[in-house]
C-alpha positions as CSV (number, residue, x, y, z in Angstrom):
1,M,-3.6,-27.5,-32.1
2,P,0.4,-27.4,-33.6
3,T,2.8,-27.8,-30.7
4,E,4.9,-24.7,-29.0
5,L,8.2,-26.2,-30.6
6,G,7.1,-27.5,-34.3
7,G,7.6,-25.4,-37.4
8,T,3.7,-25.1,-38.3
9,G,3.4,-23.5,-34.8
10,R,6.3,-20.9,-34.9
11,L,4.9,-20.6,-38.2
12,E,1.9,-19.8,-37.3
13,R,2.7,-17.6,-33.7
14,R,4.2,-15.3,-37.1
15,R,1.0,-14.9,-39.0
16,Q,-0.5,-13.5,-35.4
17,C,2.1,-11.5,-34.4
18,A,2.2,-9.4,-38.1
19,S,-2.1,-9.7,-38.2
20,I,-1.8,-7.6,-34.5
21,G,1.1,-5.5,-35.0
22,P,4.6,-4.7,-33.1
23,A,3.4,-2.7,-30.7
24,T,0.6,-5.5,-29.2
25,T,3.0,-8.0,-29.7
26,L,5.7,-5.8,-27.8
27,A,3.3,-5.6,-24.9
28,R,2.1,-9.5,-24.5
29,V,6.2,-10.0,-24.1
30,H,6.3,-7.7,-20.9
31,A,2.7,-8.2,-19.7
32,P,3.2,-10.3,-16.8
33,S,1.1,-13.5,-16.3
34,A,-1.9,-13.9,-14.5
35,H,-1.4,-15.0,-11.0
36,R,2.3,-14.7,-11.2
37,R,3.9,-13.4,-8.1
38,F,6.8,-10.8,-8.2
39,D,9.1,-11.5,-6.0
40,R,10.9,-8.0,-5.5
41,I,7.5,-6.5,-5.0
42,D,7.0,-8.8,-2.1
43,A,10.8,-8.3,-0.7
44,L,10.4,-4.4,-1.1
45,R,6.8,-5.5,1.3
46,G,8.5,-7.3,3.6
47,L,11.0,-5.0,4.6
48,A,8.4,-2.5,5.3
49,I,6.7,-5.3,7.1
50,V,10.0,-6.2,9.1
51,W,10.4,-1.7,9.7
52,M,6.8,-1.6,11.0
53,T,7.6,-4.4,13.4
54,A,10.9,-3.5,14.8
55,Y,9.0,0.0,15.1
56,H,6.0,-1.4,16.9
57,F,8.3,-3.3,19.6
58,A,9.5,-0.2,20.4
59,F,6.5,1.4,20.8
60,D,4.9,-1.5,23.2
61,L,7.9,-0.7,24.9
62,N,7.7,2.8,25.8
63,H,3.5,2.0,26.6
64,F,4.7,-0.8,29.1
65,G,7.2,1.4,30.3
66,W,9.8,0.2,29.6
67,I,11.3,2.5,28.0
68,R,10.3,6.5,27.6
69,Q,10.2,7.7,23.9
70,D,8.3,10.6,22.7
71,F,6.8,8.8,19.3
72,L,4.1,11.4,18.8
73,H,6.7,14.2,18.6
74,D,10.2,13.7,18.4
75,P,11.2,13.6,14.3
76,F,13.2,10.1,15.0
77,W,9.8,8.5,15.6
78,T,7.5,10.1,13.2
79,T,9.9,10.1,10.8
80,Q,9.9,6.5,10.8
81,R,6.5,6.3,10.9
82,S,6.0,8.4,7.9
83,A,8.2,6.5,5.8
84,I,7.1,3.0,6.8
85,V,3.4,3.9,5.9
86,S,4.7,5.4,2.6
87,L,6.7,2.1,1.5
88,F,3.6,0.2,2.2
89,L,1.4,2.2,0.3
90,F,4.0,2.6,-2.6
91,C,4.4,-1.1,-2.4
92,A,0.3,-0.9,-2.7
93,G,0.5,0.8,-5.7
94,L,3.1,-1.6,-7.4
95,G,0.9,-4.5,-6.7
96,Q,-2.0,-2.7,-8.8
97,A,-0.1,-2.5,-10.9
98,V,0.4,-5.7,-11.8
99,A,-2.7,-6.5,-11.0
100,F,-4.2,-4.3,-13.6
101,A,-1.5,-5.8,-16.2
102,Q,-2.2,-8.7,-15.5
103,G,-5.8,-8.5,-16.1
104,Q,-7.0,-8.8,-12.9
105,G,-11.1,-8.9,-13.0
106,W,-13.6,-6.8,-9.9
107,P,-14.5,-10.2,-8.6
108,R,-11.4,-11.3,-7.2
109,F,-10.5,-7.3,-6.8
110,W,-13.3,-7.0,-4.2
111,K,-12.6,-10.6,-2.5
112,R,-9.3,-9.2,-1.9
113,W,-10.5,-5.4,-0.6
114,A,-13.0,-7.5,1.6
115,Q,-10.5,-9.0,3.5
116,V,-8.3,-5.7,3.8
117,A,-12.1,-3.7,4.5
118,G,-12.8,-6.7,7.5
119,C,-9.5,-6.1,9.3
120,A,-9.5,-2.8,10.0
121,L,-12.6,-3.4,11.4
122,L,-11.3,-5.8,13.9
123,V,-8.3,-2.8,14.3
124,T,-11.1,-0.5,14.9
125,A,-12.4,-3.4,17.5
126,G,-8.9,-4.3,19.2
127,S,-7.9,-0.8,19.5
128,A,-11.4,0.4,21.0
129,F,-10.6,-1.8,23.5
130,M,-6.9,-1.4,24.8
131,F,-7.1,3.0,23.6
132,P,-10.6,3.3,24.1
133,G,-9.7,7.2,24.6
134,S,-7.4,6.6,21.4
135,F,-8.9,4.3,19.2
136,I,-7.8,4.0,15.6
137,Y,-10.7,4.6,13.5
138,F,-9.4,5.0,10.3
139,G,-5.3,4.1,10.8
140,V,-3.3,2.0,7.1
141,L,-6.1,-0.7,7.0
142,H,-8.6,1.4,6.3
143,G,-7.2,4.1,4.8
144,I,-5.8,1.4,2.2
145,A,-9.5,0.2,1.8
146,V,-10.6,3.5,0.3
147,M,-7.8,3.9,-1.6
148,L,-7.6,0.4,-3.5
149,I,-10.8,1.3,-5.4
150,L,-9.7,4.6,-5.9
151,V,-6.1,3.9,-7.8
152,R,-7.8,1.1,-9.3
153,L,-10.4,3.1,-10.9
154,S,-7.5,6.1,-12.3
155,A,-5.3,2.6,-13.6
156,H,-6.0,4.1,-16.9
157,W,-4.8,7.5,-16.2
158,G,-1.4,6.3,-16.6
159,V,1.2,9.0,-17.1
160,W,-1.5,11.4,-15.2
161,L,-1.1,9.8,-12.6
162,W,2.7,11.3,-11.4
163,L,0.7,14.7,-11.5
164,A,-2.9,13.4,-9.8
165,G,-0.1,12.0,-6.5
166,A,2.0,15.6,-6.4
167,V,-1.4,17.4,-6.1
168,A,-3.1,15.1,-3.4
169,I,0.3,15.0,-1.7
170,A,0.7,19.1,-1.7
171,L,-3.2,19.5,-1.2
172,P,-3.0,19.1,3.0
173,F,0.0,21.5,3.1
174,A,-2.8,24.3,1.9
175,A,-5.5,22.8,4.6
176,T,-4.5,25.2,7.5
177,P,-4.2,28.4,5.6
178,V,-7.6,27.3,3.6
179,H,-9.1,27.0,6.7
180,G,-7.7,31.1,8.1
181,A,-9.4,32.3,5.0
182,L,-12.4,30.7,4.8
183,G,-13.3,30.3,9.1
184,N,-15.7,27.7,8.1
185,L,-14.4,24.5,7.3
186,G,-13.7,23.1,10.8
187,V,-16.8,20.3,10.2
188,L,-14.0,19.3,8.0
189,N,-12.3,18.6,11.5
190,E,-14.6,16.1,12.6
191,R,-14.6,12.4,13.2
192,W,-17.4,11.9,10.2
193,L,-15.3,14.0,7.4
194,N,-11.5,13.9,9.0
195,W,-10.2,11.0,6.8
196,I,-10.6,13.2,3.8
197,G,-7.0,14.9,5.6
198,F,-8.0,18.3,4.8
199,I,-7.8,19.0,8.2
200,S,-6.6,21.7,10.3
201,V,-6.3,19.6,13.9
202,K,-5.0,16.2,14.3
203,P,-7.5,14.2,15.5
204,V,-6.4,12.3,18.6
205,T,-6.7,8.3,17.4
206,Q,-3.3,5.8,17.6
207,D,-3.0,6.0,14.0
208,Y,-4.0,8.0,11.5
209,V,-3.8,7.8,7.8
210,P,-6.3,9.8,5.5
211,V,-6.9,9.8,1.5
212,L,-5.1,12.6,1.2
213,P,-1.5,13.1,1.2
214,W,-1.5,9.5,1.0
215,L,-3.1,8.6,-2.0
216,G,-0.7,10.5,-3.5
217,V,1.4,7.7,-2.4
218,M,-0.1,4.6,-3.6
219,W,-1.2,6.9,-6.9
220,W,3.2,6.9,-7.3
221,G,3.3,3.1,-7.2
222,M,1.1,2.5,-9.6
223,A,3.0,4.8,-11.6
224,A,6.0,3.8,-11.1
225,G,4.7,-0.4,-10.9
226,Q,2.8,1.2,-14.7
227,W,6.5,2.5,-15.8
228,L,8.4,-0.6,-14.7
229,L,6.6,-3.2,-15.9
230,R,6.7,-0.6,-19.8
231,A,9.7,-0.1,-19.7
232,R,12.3,-2.0,-17.4
233,P,10.3,-5.4,-16.7
234,A,13.6,-7.3,-15.5
235,L,13.6,-5.3,-12.4
236,V,10.8,-6.0,-10.8
237,Q,10.3,-9.5,-12.5
238,G,13.8,-10.8,-12.3
239,A,15.2,-13.3,-10.2
240,L,15.7,-12.7,-5.7
241,A,18.8,-13.7,-4.0
242,R,18.5,-16.2,-2.4
243,G,19.2,-14.5,1.0
244,L,16.2,-12.3,0.5
245,A,13.6,-14.8,0.2
246,P,12.5,-14.7,3.8
247,L,11.3,-11.2,3.1
248,A,9.1,-12.1,-0.2
249,W,7.7,-14.8,2.2
250,M,6.8,-12.6,4.0
251,G,5.9,-9.9,1.7
252,R,3.2,-12.5,0.8
253,W,1.5,-12.2,4.2
254,S,1.8,-9.3,4.6
255,L,-1.9,-8.4,6.0
256,S,-1.7,-11.7,8.3
257,W,1.5,-10.4,9.6
258,Y,0.3,-7.5,10.3
259,M,-3.2,-8.4,11.7
260,L,-1.2,-11.3,14.0
261,H,2.6,-9.0,15.7
262,Q,0.8,-6.7,17.2
263,P,-1.1,-8.7,19.8
264,L,2.2,-11.7,19.7
265,L,4.4,-8.4,20.9
266,I,1.7,-7.4,23.5
267,G,1.3,-10.9,24.7
268,A,5.0,-11.8,24.9
269,L,5.8,-8.5,26.8
270,L,3.2,-8.9,29.0
271,L,4.6,-12.5,29.9
272,A,7.2,-11.0,30.5
273,R,6.6,-8.4,32.5
């Protein structure tokens, strides 16, 4: 095959571009190369990790009685939790947009999914040991495991992902009046169905990230990622400032960091106490 720097190689590429048309050529120019990491997305995920770690450190201090805060009702803490989860899920949607554009196959998808699902089971086991009355049965990793499948199956929806996300975010606001009007939807509050999120009573659990409304955030992340790759690729594919490199590193190891940071924080606080 002629080398890319030779005249014959350039002529061959011109012929290929002419045969496939300008639209396909443009798509190939902006399509990310297979398995390439996007440092800017990793750094954004790393920011979520730092924020989450600081939040959990404060939560642990409160659990051991070193500070007194209302993490269940104080808007200062509840708003932070919602923002952290939103940032994680939005980044997950961005990542799925990149994976879809790179042509990631289902075998590779299922391999990563199995890691997330396995870690979710470990979280359930660990939380049942620490909080037997409010263990985590559908937290952020459980939600991500379910939503990753739904987002992957709907990746071809294109601009309709924006509308689907809006509907998913809005639906839980209708849950209470619908429950009140129909009066026979209490089953949706049960543990085996409240993971959907169309509830009128919040469950007692340390972490609860149901499909509704959070699927909408991941759908918006997917929609935003597809738009950026198509219209503003430099915003996600561009170089990262050197000072942000540690955030990108943490973002590349987000699942490992998520699984290890709480045991390390709790262990350190136990030793300090």
